[in-house]
Every structure is written in structure tokens, then in C-alpha cells.
Backbone bond lengths (Angstrom), bond angles and torsions (degrees), N, CA, C in turn:
res aa  C-N    CA-C-N  psi(-1)  N-CA   C-N-CA  omega(-1)  CA-C   N-CA-C  phi
1 X - - - 1.461 - - 1.517 109.36 -
2 X 1.310 116.81 127.80 1.452 120.13 -179.34 1.509 110.79 -96.39
3 X 1.340 116.10 152.74 1.452 120.38 177.32 1.526 110.42 -63.20
4 X 1.345 116.61 -34.44 1.464 120.12 178.76 1.524 110.20 -59.84
5 X 1.305 116.49 -41.74 1.467 120.85 179.15 1.526 110.70 -60.44
6 X 1.318 117.00 -43.49 1.460 121.05 -179.94 1.516 111.07 -63.07
7 X 1.321 116.74 -42.94 1.464 120.18 -177.82 1.523 110.68 -65.99
8 X 1.307 118.20 -39.81 1.461 120.75 179.55 1.514 110.88 -58.65
9 X 1.317 116.57 -40.24 1.455 119.86 -178.85 1.513 110.75 -77.90
10 X 1.315 117.25 -30.35 1.458 120.62 -173.71 1.518 113.90 -77.50
11 X 1.320 118.92 -25.72 1.460 120.93 -172.65 1.523 114.73 -51.81
12 X 1.338 120.71 -43.73 1.456 118.75 179.49 1.519 113.30 -59.81
13 X 1.344 117.53 -29.74 1.461 120.16 179.42 1.520 111.45 -61.13
14 X 1.317 116.45 -33.19 1.453 119.89 -176.11 1.527 111.87 -65.85
15 X 1.327 116.36 -16.80 1.453 120.86 -177.37 1.520 112.49 -96.45
16 X 1.325 117.97 3.52 1.464 120.65 -177.62 1.516 110.32 -58.54
17 X 1.331 115.73 133.54 1.467 119.64 -174.12 1.518 111.87 -119.79
18 X 1.331 117.35 5.42 1.452 119.80 -177.28 1.518 110.14 -71.84
19 X 1.318 118.11 133.62 1.463 121.81 179.07 1.512 111.73 -113.64
20 X 1.312 117.23 -6.69 1.456 120.65 177.23 1.509 108.76 -166.50
21 X 1.339 116.60 151.75 1.452 119.44 179.88 1.514 108.53 -72.97
22 X 1.319 117.76 125.13 1.462 122.72 -178.23 1.517 108.81 -120.81
23 X 1.303 117.47 70.55 1.453 122.39 -179.14 1.520 107.27 -107.63
24 X 1.318 116.43 101.54 1.456 120.88 -172.00 1.518 112.74 -61.99
25 X 1.325 117.05 -35.14 1.455 119.54 -178.22 1.515 109.18 -160.33
26 X 1.337 117.52 155.09 1.456 119.30 175.20 1.515 109.89 -65.91
27 X 1.336 115.61 142.12 1.464 119.78 -172.41 1.518 113.62 -104.34
28 X 1.326 117.83 -29.83 1.452 118.22 -163.65 1.520 112.24 -123.58
29 X 1.308 115.41 146.89 1.453 120.53 -179.93 1.512 112.17 -104.90
30 X 1.328 115.77 -158.77 1.458 121.37 -178.22 1.512 109.75 -105.43
31 X 1.327 115.43 159.57 1.448 121.50 176.39 1.516 107.40 -151.69
32 X 1.329 117.67 167.02 1.463 119.48 -179.56 1.522 111.80 -60.16
33 X 1.323 115.91 150.88 1.463 120.91 176.72 1.523 110.73 -61.02
34 X 1.319 116.46 149.62 1.458 121.23 172.47 1.516 108.78 -111.42
35 X 1.296 115.57 167.73 1.457 120.53 179.31 1.521 109.93 -73.54
36 X 1.341 117.17 160.83 1.464 121.03 -174.96 1.520 112.97 -54.04
37 X 1.345 115.66 132.74 1.441 121.32 173.97 1.513 115.37 78.09
38 X 1.334 117.83 -0.11 1.458 121.38 -176.84 1.518 109.62 -103.89
39 X 1.332 116.52 117.90 1.455 121.64 174.60 1.530 107.95 -87.84
40 X 1.331 119.38 127.73 1.461 120.33 -178.83 1.526 111.27 -62.55
41 X 1.322 115.94 151.08 1.462 120.65 -177.41 1.520 112.30 -57.90
42 X 1.335 116.53 -34.60 1.471 119.34 -178.74 1.526 112.66 -87.89
43 X 1.347 117.05 3.48 1.466 122.52 179.84 1.535 111.69 52.85
44 X 1.330 116.32 27.83 1.465 121.72 179.95 1.525 111.81 55.50
45 X 1.321 116.16 26.75 1.459 120.46 179.32 1.513 114.67 86.08
46 X 1.323 117.72 -1.58 1.464 120.91 -179.22 1.527 109.18 -77.66
47 X 1.325 118.89 129.76 1.474 120.56 -179.34 1.529 111.71 -58.02
48 X 1.304 115.06 146.92 1.462 121.90 175.42 1.532 108.52 -98.16
49 X 1.309 116.89 164.61 1.464 121.05 175.82 1.520 108.82 -152.29
50 X 1.316 115.75 161.16 1.452 121.64 -177.66 1.525 110.90 -94.25
51 X 1.309 115.33 143.48 1.460 122.35 174.83 1.520 108.17 -101.60
52 X 1.311 116.79 133.93 1.464 121.68 178.06 1.532 108.89 -59.41
53 X 1.317 116.52 119.29 1.463 121.57 -176.99 1.521 112.50 -58.25
54 X 1.336 117.18 -27.38 1.461 120.08 -179.24 1.520 112.00 -69.35
55 X 1.335 116.47 -23.75 1.468 120.07 -174.91 1.527 111.88 -128.14
56 X 1.323 117.41 26.17 1.454 120.51 -173.94 1.527 112.93 -64.43
57 X 1.340 117.04 -20.73 1.469 119.58 177.87 1.524 112.35 -89.21
58 X 1.316 117.18 -4.10 1.460 120.77 -177.74 1.520 112.93 -111.46
59 X 1.324 117.06 14.70 1.459 119.87 176.33 1.529 109.85 -85.60
60 X 1.324 115.15 159.58 1.462 120.68 175.53 1.529 109.23 -81.78
61 X 1.317 116.49 127.22 1.464 121.62 176.52 1.523 109.23 -114.93
62 X 1.312 115.65 127.34 1.460 120.97 177.24 1.528 108.11 -78.11
63 X 1.336 116.21 118.98 1.462 122.06 -175.51 1.524 110.03 -117.16
64 X 1.297 115.43 120.73 1.471 122.40 177.48 1.528 109.23 -94.99
65 X 1.330 116.64 137.70 1.464 121.78 -179.51 1.527 110.33 -85.03
66 X 1.317 115.78 126.29 1.458 121.80 170.16 1.533 107.84 -87.50
67 X 1.322 116.12 138.51 1.465 118.92 -179.22 1.521 109.94 -151.73
68 X 1.325 115.50 162.96 1.457 121.84 173.65 1.521 108.72 -89.18
69 X 1.322 115.07 151.39 1.458 120.40 178.54 1.514 109.52 -129.77
70 X 1.310 115.92 139.46 1.458 121.93 178.21 1.526 108.04 -98.08
71 X 1.335 116.40 102.04 1.458 121.03 -179.10 1.526 112.16 -93.17
72 X 1.314 116.23 5.34 1.456 118.61 178.82 1.513 113.32 62.29
73 X 1.348 115.46 29.35 1.455 119.29 178.95 1.511 113.02 88.39
74 X 1.341 117.26 -1.03 1.456 120.32 -178.30 1.501 111.86 -85.29
75 X 1.342 114.93 -163.79 1.460 121.32 -177.23 1.500 110.74 -83.09
76 X 1.311 114.99 -153.04 1.457 120.31 179.17 1.504 110.87 122.43
77 X 1.300 116.34 168.12 1.458 121.17 -177.02 1.508 110.79 -113.88
78 X 1.304 115.27 -175.97 1.459 120.40 177.52 1.524 110.93 68.73
79 X 1.300 116.68 -142.47 1.449 122.74 179.30 1.514 109.30 -100.96
80 X 1.306 115.69 126.85 1.452 119.92 -179.19 1.512 111.88 -86.58
81 X 1.309 115.64 -171.65 1.457 122.54 -178.13 1.522 109.67 -59.58
82 X 1.333 114.80 133.56 1.457 119.54 179.18 1.517 113.65 76.76
83 X 1.348 116.61 9.45 1.445 119.72 175.66 1.522 114.07 89.77
84 X 1.350 118.27 4.52 1.460 119.50 178.56 1.519 109.75 -68.08
85 X 1.325 116.81 136.58 1.451 120.17 -178.82 1.524 110.15 -84.07
86 X 1.308 114.08 134.68 1.463 119.93 174.99 1.522 106.96 -129.62
87 X 1.315 116.80 95.58 1.452 119.66 -178.34 1.514 109.89 -84.26
88 X 1.326 116.01 142.84 1.460 120.97 178.91 1.506 111.02 87.01
89 X 1.305 116.15 157.89 1.453 120.34 174.77 1.506 114.41 91.21
90 X 1.342 118.53 -12.70 1.460 120.60 178.48 1.510 112.22 74.07
91 X 1.323 115.81 178.12 1.447 121.12 177.82 1.514 112.40 90.69
92 X 1.337 115.04 168.97 1.446 120.24 178.35 1.517 113.07 76.87
93 X 1.321 115.13 -171.90 1.469 119.93 -172.09 1.522 112.92 -68.18
94 X 1.331 118.32 -18.36 1.459 120.71 -178.97 1.527 113.65 -86.16
95 X 1.324 117.75 0.53 1.456 120.02 179.76 1.531 110.73 -52.90
96 X 1.317 116.53 129.91 1.476 124.65 177.92 1.522 113.97 71.13
97 X 1.340 118.67 -0.07 1.471 121.44 -179.94 1.515 109.93 -75.51
98 X 1.356 118.64 143.36 1.461 127.91 -9.81 1.533 113.19 -96.44
99 X 1.354 115.93 3.50 1.467 120.06 -172.25 1.525 112.66 -57.06
100 X 1.343 116.66 -46.95 1.466 118.68 -177.15 1.519 110.84 -64.51
101 X 1.318 117.87 -38.80 1.458 122.07 -177.67 1.528 111.25 -68.44
102 X 1.325 115.84 -41.25 1.465 120.61 177.59 1.528 110.72 -66.00
103 X 1.327 116.80 -48.08 1.463 120.52 -179.43 1.520 112.05 -62.15
104 X 1.341 116.40 -45.17 1.459 119.29 -177.83 1.528 110.74 -66.25
105 X 1.325 117.32 -40.48 1.461 120.03 177.50 1.524 110.24 -60.89
106 X 1.319 116.76 -42.39 1.460 120.18 178.86 1.524 111.71 -63.75
107 X 1.324 117.37 -43.92 1.460 119.91 -178.87 1.530 111.22 -67.05
108 X 1.319 117.57 -35.69 1.468 119.83 174.29 1.526 110.59 -59.89
109 X 1.328 115.84 -43.84 1.460 120.84 179.89 1.528 110.74 -66.95
110 X 1.333 116.77 -36.44 1.456 122.18 -175.92 1.522 113.12 -77.56
111 X 1.329 117.00 -40.71 1.461 121.37 -168.49 1.523 114.54 -98.71
112 X 1.315 117.88 -10.45 1.459 120.50 178.49 1.526 108.33 -132.64
113 X 1.317 116.53 172.98 1.465 119.93 175.70 1.521 111.70 -92.22
114 X 1.324 117.12 9.54 1.457 120.73 174.37 1.529 109.70 -64.38
115 X 1.308 117.14 132.15 1.457 122.18 176.91 1.522 108.61 -84.64
116 X 1.321 116.24 120.97 1.459 121.82 -167.47 1.524 110.81 -121.27
117 X 1.319 115.64 139.05 1.456 122.50 173.30 1.536 108.79 -71.82
118 X 1.324 119.41 125.14 1.468 120.20 179.64 1.520 113.33 -71.01
119 X 1.343 117.10 -8.17 1.462 121.53 -177.17 1.530 110.46 -111.12
120 X 1.345 118.85 92.67 1.469 119.55 173.89 1.525 109.90 -65.33
121 X 1.322 115.98 155.60 1.463 120.12 -178.13 1.522 109.93 -133.65
122 X 1.315 115.65 170.34 1.462 121.39 173.49 1.519 108.24 -132.18
123 X 1.337 115.97 150.21 1.461 120.71 178.34 1.519 110.26 -162.26
124 X 1.298 115.37 161.63 1.457 121.48 174.31 1.524 108.69 -84.45
125 X 1.320 115.96 158.28 1.467 119.04 -177.71 1.520 112.24 -72.99
126 X 1.319 117.16 -9.07 1.465 120.83 176.46 1.523 111.78 -92.21
127 X 1.321 117.73 0.11 1.458 121.61 179.87 1.529 109.19 -65.00
128 X 1.323 116.80 135.47 1.466 120.72 -177.80 1.524 112.59 -65.98
129 X 1.337 118.14 -16.07 1.467 121.64 179.32 1.528 112.65 -85.63
130 X 1.316 118.03 -4.58 1.464 121.45 -168.35 1.524 113.01 -53.83
131 X 1.309 117.35 -43.64 1.463 120.27 -174.83 1.519 113.81 -73.02
132 X 1.322 117.48 -1.26 1.462 120.55 171.38 1.529 111.58 -81.62
133 X 1.330 116.22 -8.22 1.464 120.42 -174.64 1.531 109.59 -126.02
134 X 1.325 118.28 111.99 1.463 120.88 -173.64 1.524 115.17 -79.85
135 X 1.345 118.36 -6.25 1.466 120.86 -176.75 1.524 109.56 -130.92
136 X 1.349 115.48 128.72 1.460 121.75 177.06 1.521 110.20 -123.56
137 X 1.322 115.59 150.71 1.466 122.60 179.19 1.521 108.72 -126.27
138 X 1.322 116.26 128.36 1.463 121.89 177.57 1.523 108.24 -123.16
139 X 1.326 116.63 131.16 1.453 120.83 -176.60 1.523 111.43 -121.83
140 X 1.316 115.11 147.52 1.466 125.48 174.80 1.528 113.17 47.52
141 X 1.343 117.71 57.67 1.461 121.04 -175.92 1.539 113.57 -90.10
142 X 1.316 117.29 26.73 1.464 119.74 -175.54 1.509 114.58 -63.72
143 X 1.349 117.77 -16.22 1.469 122.13 175.95 1.526 110.90 -123.51
144 X 1.322 115.08 27.48 1.460 122.10 -176.50 1.530 111.90 -57.67
145 X 1.331 115.00 140.45 1.466 120.36 176.69 1.521 109.23 -144.37
146 X 1.356 116.91 104.74 1.459 121.66 178.37 1.520 111.01 -83.36
147 X 1.329 116.24 144.29 1.454 120.67 166.95 1.527 108.12 -80.65
148 X 1.318 117.24 167.60 1.463 119.94 177.56 1.521 110.77 -63.63
149 X 1.326 116.94 -36.57 1.457 120.60 178.16 1.532 110.56 -63.18
150 X 1.326 116.85 -39.26 1.462 120.42 179.64 1.524 111.56 -69.54
151 X 1.316 117.29 -37.16 1.463 121.06 176.59 1.527 110.38 -57.21
152 X 1.322 116.23 -48.62 1.467 120.88 -179.03 1.522 111.08 -65.70
153 X 1.329 116.87 -43.98 1.468 120.80 -177.60 1.518 111.31 -64.97
154 X 1.337 117.52 -42.32 1.459 120.48 -178.81 1.526 111.07 -68.32
155 X 1.318 117.18 -39.91 1.469 120.59 177.11 1.535 110.24 -60.13
156 X 1.311 116.59 -45.25 1.464 120.95 179.15 1.520 110.84 -61.50
157 X 1.321 116.83 -45.14 1.466 121.70 -178.61 1.524 111.38 -61.05
158 X 1.321 116.69 -48.25 1.463 120.68 -175.90 1.527 112.07 -69.65
159 X 1.315 118.12 -39.91 1.459 120.71 -179.43 1.523 112.31 -72.51
160 X 1.324 116.52 -13.43 1.464 120.33 179.92 1.532 112.02 -106.91
161 X 1.323 116.70 26.31 1.457 120.56 171.28 1.502 116.26 107.85
162 X 1.336 118.73 -4.05 1.456 121.07 -179.18 1.517 112.90 -76.67
163 X 1.331 115.49 164.13 1.466 122.44 -178.37 1.524 108.58 -135.91
164 X 1.336 116.01 138.79 1.462 122.46 -179.93 1.521 110.31 -127.76
165 X 1.334 116.20 126.69 1.459 122.78 172.78 1.526 108.17 -104.52
166 X 1.336 116.47 127.29 1.464 122.03 179.40 1.522 108.20 -114.09
167 X 1.321 117.32 129.24 1.459 122.63 -169.31 1.526 110.84 -136.01
168 X 1.344 115.74 153.90 1.460 123.43 168.83 1.527 113.45 63.72
169 X 1.322 116.04 61.48 1.466 120.50 167.66 1.520 107.18 -139.94
170 X 1.328 115.10 135.54 1.466 121.16 -165.74 1.525 111.04 -127.42
171 X 1.319 115.57 143.44 1.453 121.37 171.07 1.509 115.02 82.67
172 X 1.332 114.29 177.34 1.457 121.13 -174.05 1.519 113.54 -70.67
173 X 1.338 116.17 -40.03 1.469 118.71 -177.56 1.523 110.83 -62.53
174 X 1.351 116.63 -48.34 1.463 120.24 -179.19 1.523 110.78 -63.65
175 X 1.343 116.09 -40.45 1.470 118.29 178.84 1.521 110.71 -61.87
176 X 1.321 117.35 -42.94 1.457 120.12 -178.63 1.523 111.13 -63.79
177 X 1.340 116.26 -40.16 1.463 120.03 178.49 1.525 111.15 -61.90
178 X 1.329 116.55 -49.41 1.460 120.64 -179.78 1.520 110.85 -63.39
179 X 1.334 115.91 -43.27 1.461 120.63 179.34 1.531 110.96 -60.03
180 X 1.322 116.76 -43.57 1.472 120.77 -179.80 1.526 111.34 -63.70
181 X 1.334 116.98 -41.70 1.462 120.28 -179.02 1.528 111.31 -67.22
182 X 1.341 116.25 -39.15 1.465 118.10 -179.24 1.523 112.13 -79.93
183 X 1.317 117.13 -17.40 1.460 119.37 170.62 1.535 109.78 -67.46
184 X 1.317 116.90 -27.73 1.459 120.41 174.39 1.529 110.52 -72.16
185 X 1.324 117.28 -36.75 1.461 120.96 179.09 1.523 110.53 -71.03
186 X 1.347 115.72 -45.69 1.466 121.90 -178.34 1.529 109.49 -131.07
187 X 1.332 118.06 83.38 1.466 120.38 -177.36 1.525 114.00 -60.05
188 X 1.340 117.30 -24.48 1.468 120.32 -174.45 1.528 112.68 -107.99
189 X 1.324 118.12 15.51 1.465 120.22 -178.20 1.526 109.80 -127.15
190 X 1.335 115.62 130.20 1.457 121.20 179.47 1.528 110.39 -108.65
191 X 1.330 118.61 140.73 1.467 120.25 173.32 1.521 110.46 -64.95
192 X 1.313 116.68 142.10 1.465 121.99 177.74 1.518 109.84 -125.27
193 X 1.331 115.91 144.78 1.466 122.51 -177.33 1.527 110.63 -69.47
194 X 1.328 116.00 138.48 1.459 121.81 175.78 1.521 110.02 -91.24
195 X 1.315 116.42 131.40 1.460 121.68 174.44 1.518 109.48 -73.83
196 X 1.329 117.31 150.94 1.451 121.88 175.49 1.525 110.90 -61.18
197 X 1.334 117.45 -17.15 1.462 121.60 177.26 1.531 112.22 -80.72
198 X 1.333 117.59 -7.30 1.464 119.99 -178.96 1.522 109.99 -64.34
199 X 1.325 115.11 147.96 1.462 121.61 -176.39 1.522 112.80 -58.05
200 X 1.319 117.74 -27.89 1.460 119.93 -176.13 1.531 112.02 -64.90
201 X 1.326 117.36 -20.99 1.468 121.15 178.30 1.523 112.47 -91.67
202 X 1.339 117.16 4.43 1.459 118.32 -176.28 1.524 113.83 -148.04
203 X 1.322 119.00 6.11 1.462 119.99 -173.21 1.529 113.19 -70.41
204 X 1.317 119.27 -26.83 1.463 122.71 171.47 1.526 108.91 -124.37
205 X 1.321 115.93 -59.06 1.465 121.55 176.05 1.514 108.93 -102.89
206 X 1.316 117.25 134.34 1.461 121.85 179.74 1.527 108.52 -89.39
207 X 1.313 115.80 103.83 1.456 121.95 -178.62 1.522 110.01 -92.97
208 X 1.311 116.23 134.37 1.459 120.86 -177.16 1.522 112.54 -88.90
209 X 1.318 116.50 -16.24 1.456 120.74 177.18 1.523 109.05 -146.46
210 X 1.308 115.88 160.08 1.460 119.84 177.55 1.526 108.15 -71.97
211 X 1.335 117.81 120.89 1.461 119.60 -172.79 1.524 113.36 -72.13
212 X 1.319 114.96 130.03 1.461 121.25 171.54 1.521 107.85 -112.77
213 X 1.318 115.69 123.69 1.463 122.27 -178.00 1.527 108.83 -120.31
214 X 1.322 118.32 123.35 1.459 121.12 177.02 1.523 111.32 -93.41
215 X 1.310 116.61 163.86 1.456 120.20 168.91 1.517 108.86 -61.41
216 X 1.326 116.85 146.30 1.458 120.56 -173.52 1.526 112.01 -61.04
217 X 1.338 117.79 -38.37 1.462 119.71 -178.06 1.523 111.47 -68.43
218 X 1.323 117.72 -33.97 1.466 120.64 177.38 1.525 110.14 -64.76
219 X 1.316 115.70 -47.80 1.468 119.91 -178.33 1.524 111.81 -64.66
220 X 1.338 116.78 -42.64 1.460 119.62 -178.79 1.523 112.06 -68.30
221 X 1.330 117.25 -33.02 1.467 120.44 -176.74 1.521 113.59 -86.16
222 X 1.339 116.70 -28.60 1.466 119.26 -173.48 1.521 113.83 -124.12
223 X 1.330 117.66 -20.89 1.457 120.91 -173.75 1.512 112.98 78.32
224 X 1.328 117.63 0.73 1.463 121.57 -178.84 1.525 110.35 -85.22
225 X 1.316 116.02 154.50 1.463 121.08 178.22 1.521 111.61 -104.55
226 X 1.330 117.92 10.88 1.454 121.49 175.58 1.520 108.86 -124.88
227 X 1.334 116.20 156.79 1.458 120.72 -170.51 1.515 114.40 -108.08
228 X 1.305 118.74 -15.35 1.460 120.74 -174.49 1.526 109.54 -132.20
229 X 1.330 115.21 164.05 1.455 121.46 172.43 1.533 108.69 -123.57
230 X 1.314 114.83 35.01 1.459 123.20 177.41 1.527 107.61 -99.18
231 X 1.323 116.72 101.42 1.454 119.80 -175.86 1.518 110.27 72.91
232 X 1.317 116.20 -153.15 1.462 121.45 -176.48 1.527 110.15 -90.01
233 X 1.330 116.40 64.51 1.460 120.58 -178.11 1.518 112.48 -71.33
234 X 1.333 117.37 -13.00 1.462 120.11 -179.88 1.535 111.73 -72.84
235 X 1.325 116.36 -19.28 1.465 120.40 -176.72 1.520 110.32 -98.98
236 X 1.326 115.71 121.08 1.459 119.93 -179.93 1.527 109.64 -83.12
237 X 1.336 115.41 143.49 1.464 121.15 178.90 1.525 109.42 -130.42
238 X 1.320 115.19 138.27 1.456 122.07 168.55 1.525 106.13 -121.43
239 X 1.338 116.23 115.69 1.452 121.49 -176.76 1.523 109.94 -122.59
240 X 1.323 115.41 157.38 1.457 120.91 -178.72 1.520 111.21 -126.25
241 X 1.326 114.71 154.56 1.459 122.74 166.05 1.521 105.66 -120.40
242 X 1.323 117.32 128.01 1.461 121.26 -174.14 1.528 110.35 -115.05
243 X 1.348 114.87 161.67 1.457 120.22 175.69 1.525 109.74 -89.62
244 X 1.317 117.39 -172.61 1.462 121.28 -175.64 1.521 113.07 -65.32
245 X 1.330 117.52 -20.88 1.457 121.21 179.16 1.526 112.55 -95.95
246 X 1.318 116.17 3.89 1.455 119.66 179.68 1.515 114.40 86.74
247 X 1.333 118.08 5.23 1.463 120.84 177.53 1.518 110.43 -73.55
248 X 1.317 117.15 132.49 1.449 120.85 176.58 1.524 109.66 -68.26
249 X 1.328 116.63 122.83 1.461 121.99 176.84 1.521 111.59 -101.63
250 X 1.333 116.11 -33.72 1.462 122.55 -175.35 1.520 108.73 -135.34
251 X 1.333 116.88 134.16 1.453 120.99 167.71 1.524 107.87 -115.95
252 X 1.323 116.08 128.65 1.450 122.58 -179.23 1.526 108.61 -107.95
253 X 1.322 116.52 111.98 1.465 122.90 -178.81 1.524 107.02 -97.31
254 X 1.340 116.32 94.02 1.464 123.20 -170.68 1.527 109.78 -102.37
255 X 1.317 115.74 137.47 1.468 123.13 -177.43 1.525 111.76 64.47
256 X 1.304 115.64 41.11 1.463 122.48 173.40 1.520 108.51 -157.64
257 X 1.325 116.49 157.37 1.461 122.37 -175.82 1.519 108.86 -133.58
258 X 1.335 116.53 71.77 1.455 120.74 -179.30 1.526 111.58 -59.36
259 X 1.325 116.65 -35.33 1.455 121.05 -178.08 1.511 113.78 -61.75
260 X 1.336 117.77 -31.44 1.456 119.35 178.84 1.527 110.60 -70.09
261 X 1.330 116.61 -32.44 1.455 119.64 175.28 1.511 112.36 -64.59
262 X 1.343 116.71 -30.50 1.465 120.20 175.72 1.527 110.33 -77.51
263 X 1.333 115.33 -48.18 1.465 119.51 -175.30 1.524 111.87 -64.11
264 X 1.325 117.21 -43.69 1.469 121.06 -166.68 1.521 113.61 -96.98
265 X 1.313 117.97 16.85 1.457 119.47 -172.44 1.523 113.35 -61.25
266 X 1.336 118.21 -21.77 1.455 120.21 -177.69 1.509 115.18 -97.40
267 X 1.338 118.63 3.68 1.454 120.43 -174.04 1.516 113.77 -91.09
268 X 1.317 117.41 -28.42 1.458 120.95 -175.44 1.515 109.19 -150.02
269 X 1.329 116.00 125.41 1.457 119.41 178.50 1.521 111.09 -62.43
270 X 1.334 116.79 -40.64 1.462 120.16 -179.52 1.526 111.14 -64.61
271 X 1.330 116.86 -46.02 1.461 120.46 179.22 1.522 110.09 -63.28
272 X 1.317 116.69 -42.15 1.457 121.88 178.89 1.523 111.01 -56.43
273 X 1.332 116.94 -51.66 1.460 119.62 -175.95 1.534 112.16 -70.53
274 X 1.328 117.10 -33.58 1.460 120.01 -176.55 1.522 112.58 -80.64
275 X 1.329 116.96 -37.47 1.461 119.29 -172.41 1.533 114.06 -117.36
276 X 1.315 118.59 -49.13 1.467 119.82 -179.58 1.522 110.74 -62.93
277 X 1.321 115.75 -52.46 1.456 122.02 -173.19 1.520 112.84 -72.46
278 X 1.332 117.47 -41.18 1.459 121.03 -174.07 1.520 113.78 -89.54
279 X 1.336 116.85 -24.63 1.462 118.20 -169.24 1.536 114.16 -127.33
280 X 1.340 116.71 -58.25 1.467 118.90 -171.78 1.521 113.02 -63.88
281 X 1.327 116.90 -50.28 1.466 118.51 -179.34 1.519 112.81 -69.12
282 X 1.343 119.96 -46.53 1.465 118.12 178.04 1.526 112.93 -57.53
283 X 1.357 117.48 -44.08 1.465 119.10 -178.20 1.526 110.34 -68.83
284 X 1.329 117.68 -41.83 1.457 120.03 179.33 1.516 112.33 -62.13
285 X 1.333 116.46 -43.22 1.462 120.22 179.20 1.522 110.43 -66.21
286 X 1.331 117.63 -39.92 1.463 120.37 175.62 1.523 111.52 -59.20
287 X 1.331 116.65 -44.23 1.461 120.37 -177.38 1.532 110.65 -64.07
288 X 1.321 117.18 -46.61 1.462 120.15 179.56 1.530 110.54 -62.45
289 X 1.333 116.83 -45.52 1.462 120.49 -179.47 1.516 111.08 -60.99
290 X 1.329 116.36 -46.26 1.469 120.31 179.94 1.533 109.77 -62.37
291 X 1.322 117.27 -45.66 1.460 120.48 -177.73 1.520 112.06 -61.59
292 X 1.330 116.55 -37.36 1.456 120.28 -174.32 1.525 113.68 -85.23
293 X 1.319 117.05 -7.58 1.479 119.36 -177.23 1.526 112.36 -120.48
294 X 1.326 118.18 9.13 1.462 120.63 178.99 1.540 109.76 -126.66
């Protein structure tokens, strides 16, 4: 990945003029899950838009990371350890797919001047196309298990200008798993906590606190904004891993579920206004903007 490539894609972000989220009402509902990488014909009700053919290679594409998970022989959804498919039950890299990716791509196109691909995609970090995409999203990695090939590929991608956002993992066990896997990627780099004064919390939307977003069913059933009672899950953390020049390569969104705020925006007006509108979209847009302009 070349720096020139990143700048070409980033330029529209610099023109963003939004000063507050103005989403009058939730737009989209739920639909049955689709198989990996398949966008439903009706786009789950999310509006489509055209990409200028002259610049179709310079649009922002939301890319979700496919990965294996070690469930220790237990249940779970998505792809299990060693690539075994486990359909149903939720969890894994397919969590919230494709609704959150479609909704977030649409809101990026709607709320900023960033030119966005209406078709989000997913891929493994060993995919030969990876370096064409400067931004990756990984969700629910609490049972993450990288192969040695993936460790090398991800290290190369990140050190050469790529950016990874990690979302929706809660508690001490999930943190330890993610920490152990990224210690393999970067043995000499430790994640560090981001202060609320960091630019990433104010580069488009000025956030007064680090947003914690719970799954909609947790909030509706308990009123709590955290999902686990494993360790200090009540405290949200945003941590970074930087390169030798201090550039943020990875942001770890721990004890929060921004993706559910994107996916579930059409299920509950109260949840939409409290979490999607105030927290999930502003933080997600800030992260993308920061990643594409630094």
C-alpha cells in the first residue's frame, strides 16, 4: 500500500462539513442472515447509490476481516477454529453482517463528503487484494486465532500504512485473547489507552465521553450499557497500537459494541436516538476520518 494511494482516498474526508448527527429517524429494519460475503438483493432496505465511474477505484470501501476463532470445542457462529462453519448462534467475524456494514457505509455517504462504495466486502488478511484497502474492521474477536501466515500478512499491512479497527469484545478473557494474538503480530508493541482529549474523539464530532454501546437486547432487558460481568466490563476502553513514527495502526474498542448501533438502528427508536445517533455513528465516522487523514 502506498502513501499516495491513501491520500487519494482520504482527500474527500477533509471536506466533511457535518457538525452534528442529524438522523431524523431510524431507517432500516432486520432481515434473515445471509451467507458470508453475500449482500441481499434488497440491500436490507438500505438505499443504493451510484459511484462515479471515473473514480470508482478511489472510493472508500468498508472491509470486514474474516478470521478463525478457537471456541475450545464449544458453540458459536460464523467460522470456527480451522475454518469449520458454525451457522447460527451468533458470534465470530460474521456478527452483525451485513446490516451494520450496509448501514454504516450509507451513513458515511450521507453524513460526510467521503465517496463511499455502496458494497461493503469481507476478506481474510492473507487476501492478495488487502493492500488495496486502507481500512479494516474486525468484530467480536474474543476467540480470535491467527495462523502464522495471517500474523505475517497483518504485520506487513499495518506497517505499510494500513489501519485496523477492532470492535465488540468484552471483559478480561476477550481482552487477554486479543492481546495475546496481537503480541504475535507486534511482539515489541503494547496497546496504550487513548485520552478523551485525543483527536480521534473530536476530529468530526466532538465527543464528551468515550462512547459505550451495548447490544440492544442487553439494554432493553437490563438498562445496562455493558454486556459482560467478566472483570471490569463496565469501563469502556479505547486503546491504540502505533508504528515507529507514532501513527495509529490499530484502535481497540474494548467493552463497547459500536457495530450493534449500526446494525440495529431500525429496531428501536429509543435505542437509535440513545446509541446509534449519539454514539455509534459519531465514533465510527471519527475513526474512519482519523484513519484516512493521518
